[in-house]
GUVO-699463 format. One record per atom (N, C-alpha, C, O, CB): x, z, y; residue in one letter; residue number from 1. Coordinates in Angstrom, 3 decimals. Last residue first. Glycine has a CB too. Layout:
<atoms>
> x z y resn resi
> X Z Y a NUM
...
</atoms>
This chain:
<atoms>
> x z y resn resi
> 42.180 -12.860 -17.069 e 111
> 43.018 -13.060 -15.898 e 111
> 43.961 -11.417 -15.576 e 111
> 44.743 -11.329 -14.629 e 111
> 41.825 -13.575 -14.494 e 111
> 40.061 -12.286 -18.592 w 110
> 41.171 -13.066 -19.161 w 110
> 42.705 -12.966 -18.364 w 110
> 43.854 -12.985 -18.805 w 110
> 40.642 -14.588 -19.154 w 110
> 38.301 -12.543 -17.399 p 109
> 38.718 -10.895 -17.977 p 109
> 39.979 -11.379 -18.285 p 109
> 40.958 -10.643 -18.159 p 109
> 37.815 -10.048 -19.468 p 109
> 37.907 -13.659 -14.045 l 108
> 38.283 -13.936 -15.131 l 108
> 38.740 -12.736 -16.101 l 108
> 39.548 -11.939 -15.625 l 108
> 39.165 -14.819 -14.888 l 108
> 35.525 -11.532 -11.594 q 107
> 37.154 -12.240 -12.084 q 107
> 37.258 -12.247 -13.568 q 107
> 36.902 -11.320 -14.296 q 107
> 38.635 -11.259 -11.523 q 107
> 32.256 -12.969 -11.012 q 106
> 33.619 -12.033 -11.706 q 106
> 35.154 -12.670 -11.920 q 106
> 35.652 -13.748 -12.244 q 106
> 33.189 -11.608 -13.327 q 106
> 30.138 -12.955 -8.375 a 105
> 30.944 -13.574 -9.410 a 105
> 31.603 -12.781 -9.521 a 105
> 31.830 -11.898 -8.694 a 105
> 31.564 -14.700 -9.328 a 105
> 26.762 -12.732 -9.388 q 104
> 27.720 -12.366 -8.817 q 104
> 28.857 -12.459 -9.305 q 104
> 29.010 -12.175 -10.494 q 104
> 27.576 -11.457 -8.523 q 104
> 22.911 -13.442 -9.054 p 103
> 24.318 -13.567 -9.853 p 103
> 25.613 -13.044 -8.742 p 103
> 25.455 -12.981 -7.522 p 103
> 24.579 -15.435 -10.385 p 103
> 21.054 -11.059 -7.659 r 102
> 21.493 -11.942 -7.621 r 102
> 23.053 -12.023 -8.371 r 102
> 23.976 -11.209 -8.362 r 102
> 21.286 -12.174 -6.412 r 102
> 17.504 -9.362 -8.517 a 101
> 19.128 -9.620 -8.784 a 101
> 19.607 -11.001 -8.664 a 101
> 19.060 -11.965 -9.198 a 101
> 19.560 -9.209 -10.235 a 101
> 15.475 -8.841 -5.860 i 100
> 15.841 -9.920 -6.818 i 100
> 17.162 -9.421 -7.375 i 100
> 17.961 -9.034 -6.523 i 100
> 15.964 -11.422 -6.123 i 100
> 14.334 -5.540 -5.306 p 99
> 15.460 -6.464 -4.999 p 99
> 15.160 -7.362 -6.194 p 99
> 14.726 -6.945 -7.268 p 99
> 17.067 -5.772 -4.929 p 99
> 11.171 -4.414 -4.276 n 98
> 12.123 -4.851 -5.490 n 98
> 12.560 -6.306 -5.505 n 98
> 12.033 -7.414 -5.598 n 98
> 11.401 -4.614 -6.867 n 98
> 11.164 -2.833 -2.392 l 97
> 11.380 -1.917 -3.038 l 97
> 11.624 -2.717 -4.479 l 97
> 12.052 -2.191 -5.506 l 97
> 10.300 -0.875 -2.856 l 97
> 12.175 -5.842 -0.568 k 96
> 12.753 -4.119 -0.044 k 96
> 12.508 -3.395 -1.560 k 96
> 13.572 -3.264 -2.165 k 96
> 11.471 -3.096 1.565 k 96
> 10.228 -7.288 -1.135 r 95
> 11.552 -7.463 -1.361 r 95
> 12.344 -6.964 -1.529 r 95
> 13.250 -7.202 -2.329 r 95
> 11.959 -7.807 -0.934 r 95
> 7.937 -5.805 -0.084 n 94
> 7.803 -6.246 -1.128 n 94
> 9.301 -6.290 -1.954 n 94
> 9.582 -5.665 -2.977 n 94
> 7.103 -7.449 -0.886 n 94
> 7.997 -6.553 2.632 i 93
> 8.234 -5.104 1.824 i 93
> 8.307 -5.185 0.556 i 93
> 8.991 -4.280 0.076 i 93
> 7.221 -4.097 1.979 i 93
> 8.004 -9.107 2.929 m 92
> 9.328 -8.766 3.146 m 92
> 9.891 -7.244 2.439 m 92
> 10.966 -6.814 2.020 m 92
> 9.443 -8.780 4.715 m 92
> 5.318 -9.136 2.005 n 91
> 6.081 -9.736 1.223 n 91
> 7.581 -9.751 1.297 n 91
> 8.346 -10.130 0.411 n 91
> 5.671 -10.785 1.255 n 91
> 4.195 -8.119 3.590 k 90
> 3.917 -7.367 2.496 k 90
> 5.286 -8.241 1.853 k 90
> 6.160 -7.645 1.224 k 90
> 2.180 -7.444 1.762 k 90
> 5.012 -9.697 6.382 i 89
> 4.863 -8.198 6.213 i 89
> 5.502 -7.642 4.466 i 89
> 6.559 -7.101 4.140 i 89
> 2.963 -7.861 6.456 i 89
> 3.341 -12.222 5.565 v 88
> 4.490 -12.063 5.518 v 88
> 5.415 -10.540 6.089 v 88
> 6.643 -10.632 6.085 v 88
> 4.737 -13.205 6.117 v 88
> 0.304 -10.691 5.647 a 87
> 1.173 -11.414 4.603 a 87
> 3.160 -11.536 4.486 a 87
> 3.942 -11.092 3.646 a 87
> 0.567 -12.909 4.849 a 87
> 0.395 -10.183 8.188 e 86
> 0.271 -9.218 7.784 e 86
> 0.952 -9.394 5.981 e 86
> 1.690 -8.652 5.332 e 86
> -1.224 -8.865 8.159 e 86
> 0.431 -12.393 9.511 c 85
> 1.324 -11.503 9.909 c 85
> 1.808 -10.318 8.659 c 85
> 2.887 -9.822 8.332 c 85
> 0.647 -10.875 11.176 c 85
> -1.756 -13.831 8.229 t 84
> -0.478 -14.301 8.082 t 84
> 0.580 -13.350 8.215 t 84
> 1.506 -13.284 7.406 t 84
> -0.280 -15.272 8.926 t 84
> -3.291 -12.380 8.795 i 83
> -3.706 -12.544 7.648 i 83
> -2.062 -13.103 7.447 i 83
> -1.339 -12.717 6.529 i 83
> -5.187 -13.483 7.397 i 83
> -3.463 -12.760 11.706 r 82
> -3.215 -11.160 11.464 r 82
> -2.786 -11.222 10.056 r 82
> -1.976 -10.354 9.734 r 82
> -4.627 -10.074 11.678 r 82
> -3.989 -15.451 11.725 q 81
> -2.958 -15.378 12.183 q 81
> -2.582 -13.782 11.961 q 81
> -1.384 -13.510 12.038 q 81
> -3.011 -15.966 13.506 q 81
> -6.657 -15.604 11.007 e 80
> -5.732 -16.543 10.182 e 80
> -4.407 -15.879 10.487 e 80
> -3.655 -15.721 9.525 e 80
> -5.771 -18.237 10.632 e 80
> -8.131 -14.201 12.888 d 79
> -7.937 -13.446 11.624 d 79
> -6.645 -14.535 10.618 d 79
> -5.939 -14.102 9.707 d 79
> -9.771 -13.267 10.758 d 79
> -6.873 -14.280 15.927 p 78
> -8.021 -15.022 15.214 p 78
> -7.167 -14.002 13.570 p 78
> -6.089 -13.431 13.400 p 78
> -8.001 -17.448 15.386 p 78
> -6.825 -11.908 18.706 l 77
> -6.161 -12.335 17.092 l 77
> -6.992 -13.261 16.063 l 77
> -7.839 -12.675 15.388 l 77
> -5.949 -10.898 16.168 l 77
> -8.752 -10.793 20.478 a 76
> -8.302 -12.090 20.324 a 76
> -7.483 -12.689 19.316 a 76
> -7.478 -13.904 19.118 a 76
> -7.781 -12.312 21.243 a 76
> -9.161 -8.186 19.859 a 75
> -10.336 -9.188 19.962 a 75
> -9.803 -10.561 20.074 a 75
> -10.537 -11.480 19.712 a 75
> -11.275 -8.906 21.211 a 75
> -6.260 -6.942 19.482 n 74
> -7.313 -6.562 18.652 n 74
> -8.103 -7.864 18.616 n 74
> -7.945 -8.643 17.677 n 74
> -8.121 -5.282 19.173 n 74
> -5.928 -7.539 22.409 v 73
> -4.853 -8.146 21.350 v 73
> -5.774 -8.256 20.049 v 73
> -6.054 -9.351 19.560 v 73
> -3.353 -7.050 21.057 v 73
> -7.282 -5.759 23.683 w 72
> -7.307 -7.072 23.801 w 72
> -6.895 -8.081 22.558 w 72
> -7.448 -9.042 22.024 w 72
> -6.524 -7.262 24.871 w 72
> -6.412 -3.392 22.420 a 71
> -7.558 -3.622 22.199 a 71
> -8.297 -4.999 22.683 a 71
> -9.420 -5.367 22.336 a 71
> -8.052 -2.588 22.632 a 71
> -3.867 -3.516 23.712 l 70
> -3.965 -3.477 22.516 l 70
> -5.406 -4.147 21.592 l 70
> -5.494 -4.927 20.644 l 70
> -3.729 -2.143 22.408 l 70
> -4.490 -2.684 26.024 v 69
> -3.573 -4.016 25.644 v 69
> -4.126 -4.644 24.191 v 69
> -4.576 -5.720 23.799 v 69
> -1.764 -3.534 25.448 v 69
> -5.282 0.105 25.802 q 68
> -6.137 -1.066 26.206 q 68
> -5.094 -2.440 26.187 q 68
> -5.766 -3.338 26.695 q 68
> -6.851 -0.753 27.840 q 68
> -3.126 0.955 24.718 a 67
> -4.169 1.148 24.360 a 67
> -5.167 0.283 24.729 a 67
> -5.880 -0.251 23.879 a 67
> -4.361 2.158 24.596 a 67
> -1.348 0.890 27.055 e 66
> -0.841 0.074 25.875 e 66
> -2.314 0.445 24.837 e 66
> -2.179 -0.306 23.871 e 66
> 0.993 0.728 25.176 e 66
> -3.099 0.577 30.286 t 65
> -3.086 1.048 29.371 t 65
> -2.544 0.414 27.724 t 65
> -3.244 -0.448 27.193 t 65
> -4.161 1.382 29.588 t 65
> -3.334 -0.332 33.441 l 64
> -3.101 -0.603 31.684 l 64
> -2.517 0.173 31.399 l 64
> -1.517 0.613 31.966 l 64
> -2.444 -1.736 31.038 l 64
> -2.380 -0.270 35.962 q 63
> -3.252 0.491 35.453 q 63
> -3.251 0.484 34.124 q 63
> -3.137 1.606 33.630 q 63
> -4.339 0.252 35.886 q 63
> -1.272 -2.603 36.979 d 62
> -0.050 -1.148 36.715 d 62
> -1.167 0.442 36.824 d 62
> -1.010 1.547 37.344 d 62
> 1.586 -1.088 38.587 d 62
> -3.310 -4.065 37.081 f 61
> -1.990 -4.510 36.165 f 61
> -1.531 -2.764 36.268 f 61
> -1.625 -1.970 35.332 f 61
> -0.583 -6.031 37.052 f 61
> -6.819 -3.272 37.403 p 60
> -5.388 -3.695 38.193 p 60
> -4.206 -3.514 36.924 p 60
> -4.414 -2.804 35.941 p 60
> -4.984 -2.430 39.769 p 60
> -9.175 -4.440 35.055 t 59
> -8.121 -3.427 35.270 t 59
> -7.378 -3.732 35.955 t 59
> -6.786 -4.712 35.500 t 59
> -7.483 -3.014 34.396 t 59
> -12.414 -5.234 35.488 f 58
> -10.993 -5.798 35.271 f 58
> -10.076 -4.940 35.551 f 58
> -10.243 -4.558 36.709 f 58
> -10.665 -6.930 36.008 f 58
> -15.029 -7.300 34.753 a 57
> -14.445 -5.988 34.964 a 57
> -13.282 -6.075 34.545 a 57
> -12.919 -6.719 33.560 a 57
> -15.051 -4.910 34.391 a 57
> -15.950 -10.636 35.521 g 56
> -16.607 -9.038 34.871 g 56
> -15.347 -8.054 35.091 g 56
> -14.643 -8.504 35.994 g 56
> -17.084 -9.055 32.834 g 56
> -13.506 -13.390 34.365 g 55
> -14.652 -13.002 34.988 g 55
> -15.287 -11.193 34.896 g 55
> -14.830 -10.585 33.929 g 55
> -15.638 -14.050 34.328 g 55
> -12.200 -14.287 32.568 t 54
> -13.050 -15.203 32.613 t 54
> -14.332 -14.062 33.535 t 54
> -15.552 -13.990 33.387 t 54
> -13.362 -15.917 30.891 t 54
> -8.889 -14.563 31.302 y 53
> -9.932 -13.447 32.348 y 53
> -11.115 -14.334 32.845 y 53
> -10.783 -15.199 33.656 y 53
> -9.021 -12.752 33.981 y 53
> -7.646 -14.818 28.570 e 52
> -8.274 -15.697 29.486 e 52
> -9.121 -15.147 30.307 e 52
> -10.302 -15.266 29.979 e 52
> -8.887 -16.645 28.927 e 52
> -4.422 -14.709 26.400 l 51
> -5.914 -14.393 26.685 l 51
> -6.282 -14.639 28.131 l 51
> -5.363 -14.684 28.949 l 51
> -6.255 -12.885 26.348 l 51
> -3.133 -15.467 23.095 q 50
> -3.376 -16.004 25.064 q 50
> -4.588 -15.625 25.180 q 50
> -5.576 -15.918 24.506 q 50
> -3.330 -17.889 25.686 q 50
> -0.516 -13.450 21.369 v 49
> -1.873 -13.959 21.784 v 49
> -2.261 -14.206 23.137 v 49
> -1.946 -13.532 24.118 v 49
> -2.776 -13.138 21.369 v 49
> 2.076 -13.427 19.280 a 48
> 1.659 -13.097 21.143 a 48
> 0.803 -14.044 20.550 a 48
> 0.983 -14.952 19.739 a 48
> 2.799 -13.470 22.917 a 48
> 4.158 -11.813 17.310 d 47
> 3.752 -12.644 17.840 d 47
> 3.237 -12.312 18.910 d 47
> 3.549 -11.320 19.567 d 47
> 3.179 -13.202 17.236 d 47
> 6.985 -10.453 15.456 e 46
> 6.587 -10.186 16.346 e 46
> 5.930 -11.351 16.594 e 46
> 6.625 -12.320 16.291 e 46
> 7.359 -9.689 17.090 e 46
> 7.246 -8.125 12.208 v 45
> 7.579 -9.471 13.017 v 45
> 6.286 -9.163 14.781 v 45
> 5.414 -8.353 15.094 v 45
> 6.940 -11.353 11.569 v 45
> 9.297 -5.287 10.408 t 44
> 8.406 -5.768 11.921 t 44
> 8.539 -7.225 11.639 t 44
> 9.510 -7.695 11.047 t 44
> 9.191 -5.282 13.727 t 44
> 8.946 -3.452 7.664 h 43
> 9.377 -4.868 7.892 h 43
> 8.674 -4.779 9.921 h 43
> 7.675 -4.187 10.330 h 43
> 8.316 -6.323 6.366 h 43
> 10.509 -0.763 5.751 s 42
> 9.153 -1.445 6.386 s 42
> 9.979 -2.760 7.031 s 42
> 11.179 -3.022 6.952 s 42
> 8.167 -0.307 7.766 s 42
> 11.039 1.826 4.279 i 41
> 10.875 0.812 3.806 i 41
> 9.503 -0.230 4.436 i 41
> 8.350 -0.448 4.064 i 41
> 10.866 1.238 2.486 i 41
> 10.417 4.816 4.049 s 40
> 12.107 4.261 4.759 s 40
> 12.116 2.475 4.271 s 40
> 13.181 1.950 3.945 s 40
> 13.958 5.396 3.670 s 40
> 8.253 5.492 2.554 a 39
> 8.442 5.286 4.069 a 39
> 9.441 4.273 4.715 a 39
> 9.330 3.349 5.521 a 39
> 8.825 6.529 4.589 a 39
> 7.635 4.031 -0.312 n 38
> 8.567 4.979 0.627 n 38
> 8.246 4.241 2.108 n 38
> 8.088 3.100 2.542 n 38
> 10.492 4.937 0.135 n 38
> 4.913 3.780 -0.221 q 37
> 5.171 3.888 -1.292 q 37
> 7.083 4.654 -0.929 q 37
> 7.480 5.719 -1.402 q 37
> 4.785 2.287 -2.103 q 37
> 4.018 2.540 2.351 t 36
> 2.973 4.303 1.674 t 36
> 4.142 4.672 0.542 t 36
> 4.332 5.877 0.374 t 36
> 0.729 3.953 0.476 t 36
> 5.876 0.762 4.042 s 35
> 5.181 1.073 2.760 s 35
> 4.919 2.772 3.075 s 35
> 5.419 3.698 3.714 s 35
> 6.255 0.654 1.220 s 35
> 4.611 -0.051 7.038 v 34
> 5.200 0.802 6.441 v 34
> 4.896 1.290 4.924 v 34
> 3.949 2.012 4.609 v 34
> 5.115 1.649 7.240 v 34
> 4.542 -3.317 9.398 g 33
> 4.116 -2.238 8.424 g 33
> 5.168 -1.364 7.467 g 33
> 6.285 -1.783 7.161 g 33
> 3.200 -2.933 7.508 g 33
> 3.853 -3.927 12.809 t 32
> 4.872 -3.623 11.731 t 32
> 4.260 -2.639 10.675 t 32
> 3.690 -1.569 10.885 t 32
> 6.212 -2.973 12.381 t 32
> 4.054 -6.182 15.364 y 31
> 3.093 -5.733 14.444 y 31
> 4.307 -4.999 12.922 y 31
> 5.231 -5.552 12.327 y 31
> 1.887 -7.376 14.015 y 31
> 4.498 -6.596 18.893 s 30
> 5.054 -6.310 17.280 s 30
> 3.973 -5.742 16.388 s 30
> 3.138 -4.917 16.759 s 30
> 6.339 -5.149 17.209 s 30
> 3.620 -8.711 21.181 f 29
> 3.450 -7.579 20.659 f 29
> 4.144 -7.992 19.339 f 29
> 4.333 -9.101 18.838 f 29
> 1.981 -7.054 20.660 f 29
> 2.771 -10.196 24.361 i 28
> 3.900 -10.322 23.506 i 28
> 3.864 -8.965 22.597 i 28
> 4.093 -7.961 23.272 i 28
> 5.302 -10.511 24.403 i 28
> 0.308 -11.731 25.717 v 27
> 0.951 -10.422 25.139 v 27
> 1.445 -10.890 23.923 v 27
> 1.020 -11.541 22.969 v 27
> -0.035 -9.136 24.915 v 27
> -0.818 -13.315 28.491 r 26
> 0.020 -13.568 26.338 r 26
> 0.294 -12.362 26.925 r 26
> 0.459 -12.007 28.093 r 26
> 1.775 -14.995 25.427 r 26
> -1.944 -13.033 30.882 v 25
> -2.821 -13.981 30.038 v 25
> -1.812 -14.427 28.659 v 25
> -1.922 -15.451 27.985 v 25
> -3.322 -15.479 31.089 v 25
> -3.169 -10.597 33.579 v 24
> -2.323 -10.523 31.839 v 24
> -2.948 -11.649 31.389 v 24
> -4.177 -11.683 31.342 v 24
> -2.665 -9.017 30.567 v 24
> -2.915 -10.844 36.671 v 23
> -3.392 -11.597 35.616 v 23
> -3.372 -11.359 34.213 v 23
> -3.699 -12.391 33.628 v 23
> -2.911 -12.556 35.718 v 23
> -2.363 -10.930 39.646 n 22
> -1.562 -10.597 38.264 n 22
> -2.331 -10.116 37.314 n 22
> -2.399 -8.898 37.147 n 22
> -0.488 -9.604 38.366 n 22
> -5.520 -10.763 40.450 s 21
> -4.274 -10.840 41.227 s 21
> -3.629 -10.320 39.773 s 21
> -4.174 -9.550 38.982 s 21
> -4.084 -9.818 42.862 s 21
> -9.024 -12.339 40.976 q 20
> -8.056 -11.341 40.526 q 20
> -6.860 -11.764 40.648 q 20
> -6.705 -12.954 40.921 q 20
> -8.194 -10.929 39.270 q 20
> -9.924 -15.346 40.691 g 19
> -10.211 -14.158 42.136 g 19
> -9.867 -12.547 41.778 g 19
> -10.484 -11.643 42.342 g 19
> -12.162 -14.124 42.644 g 19
> -9.167 -16.548 38.570 n 18
> -10.701 -15.797 38.567 n 18
> -10.947 -14.595 39.725 n 18
> -11.633 -13.574 39.780 n 18
> -10.930 -14.986 36.973 n 18
> -5.881 -15.697 38.876 q 17
> -7.045 -16.140 37.691 q 17
> -8.585 -15.130 38.453 q 17
> -8.894 -13.963 38.697 q 17
> -6.373 -15.358 35.523 q 17
> -3.162 -14.822 40.143 e 16
> -4.201 -14.864 40.239 e 16
> -5.170 -16.206 39.394 e 16
> -4.978 -17.420 39.461 e 16
> -4.171 -14.730 41.540 e 16
> -0.325 -14.916 38.878 p 15
> -0.302 -14.163 40.091 p 15
> -1.753 -14.013 40.470 p 15
> -1.901 -13.039 41.208 p 15
> 0.556 -14.847 41.215 p 15
> -0.458 -14.497 35.529 l 14
> -0.862 -15.095 36.058 l 14
> -0.980 -14.475 37.842 l 14
> -1.773 -13.549 38.017 l 14
> -1.840 -15.386 35.206 l 14
> 1.684 -12.755 32.820 t 13
> 0.731 -12.632 34.077 t 13
> 1.076 -13.513 34.915 t 13
> 2.240 -13.696 35.274 t 13
> 0.709 -11.368 34.802 t 13
> 2.710 -11.548 30.287 w 12
> 2.965 -12.282 31.113 w 12
> 1.787 -12.568 31.804 w 12
> 0.771 -12.595 31.109 w 12
> 3.588 -13.213 30.661 w 12
> 4.353 -8.625 28.934 l 11
> 3.056 -9.122 29.340 l 11
> 3.802 -10.133 30.319 l 11
> 4.857 -9.962 30.929 l 11
> 1.872 -7.941 30.022 l 11
> 6.166 -6.928 25.455 k 10
> 6.276 -7.706 26.681 k 10
> 4.437 -8.305 26.985 k 10
> 3.553 -8.444 26.139 k 10
> 7.624 -9.157 26.340 k 10
> 5.117 -5.423 23.418 q 9
> 6.327 -5.460 24.289 q 9
> 6.667 -6.316 25.129 q 9
> 7.837 -6.253 25.509 q 9
> 7.247 -5.438 23.733 q 9
> 3.275 -3.526 22.192 v 8
> 3.120 -4.135 23.204 v 8
> 4.610 -4.370 23.295 v 8
> 5.322 -3.368 23.234 v 8
> 2.332 -3.467 24.280 v 8
> 2.137 -2.471 18.473 n 7
> 3.011 -2.153 19.975 n 7
> 2.823 -3.367 20.379 n 7
> 2.404 -4.272 19.657 n 7
> 4.747 -1.688 20.025 n 7
> 0.625 -1.648 15.739 m 6
> 0.757 -2.680 16.398 m 6
> 1.775 -1.855 17.993 m 6
> 1.841 -0.645 18.206 m 6
> -0.994 -3.443 16.586 m 6
> 0.660 -1.039 12.316 t 5
> 1.168 -0.754 13.334 t 5
> 1.298 -1.532 14.467 t 5
> 2.235 -2.320 14.331 t 5
> 2.037 -0.429 13.047 t 5
> -0.168 -0.566 8.867 y 4
> 0.084 -1.571 9.832 y 4
> 0.148 -0.744 11.100 y 4
> -0.354 0.373 10.976 y 4
> -1.016 -2.740 9.854 y 4
> 1.117 0.481 5.724 n 3
> 0.399 1.207 7.009 n 3
> 1.098 0.126 8.326 n 3
> 2.274 0.005 8.668 n 3
> 0.979 3.278 7.183 n 3
> 0.568 -0.542 1.503 i 2
> 1.231 -0.441 3.574 i 2
> -0.042 -0.090 4.612 i 2
> -1.267 -0.204 4.570 i 2
> 1.932 -2.510 4.399 i 2
> 0.712 0.051 -1.382 m 1
> 0.255 0.277 0.392 m 1
> 0.805 -0.391 0.873 m 1
> 1.813 -0.890 0.373 m 1
> 0.452 1.462 1.244 m 1
</atoms>
């Protein structure tokens, strides 16, 4: 099993959109999965979503919280994009939990 968390890494803004200033239009976020089998094993991917302010309630940039921006990310993140992120994370965690044995060169025994 894997526990997933998201964190905002960077915000991109437009100077003006629909009458508001400094409007967030792109969010770069990290998506981290931590193995419940071994909490020291994790993997993080970075991704992005586009946002568009269409009017209505508006929070000034300097009053935004990470929780609010993550709510926007979760609302805007297409299911396919979330599934892909989680599949990559799961695959990498499984590789760390069950490493593949790789052939190693050996010195010849008669030398």
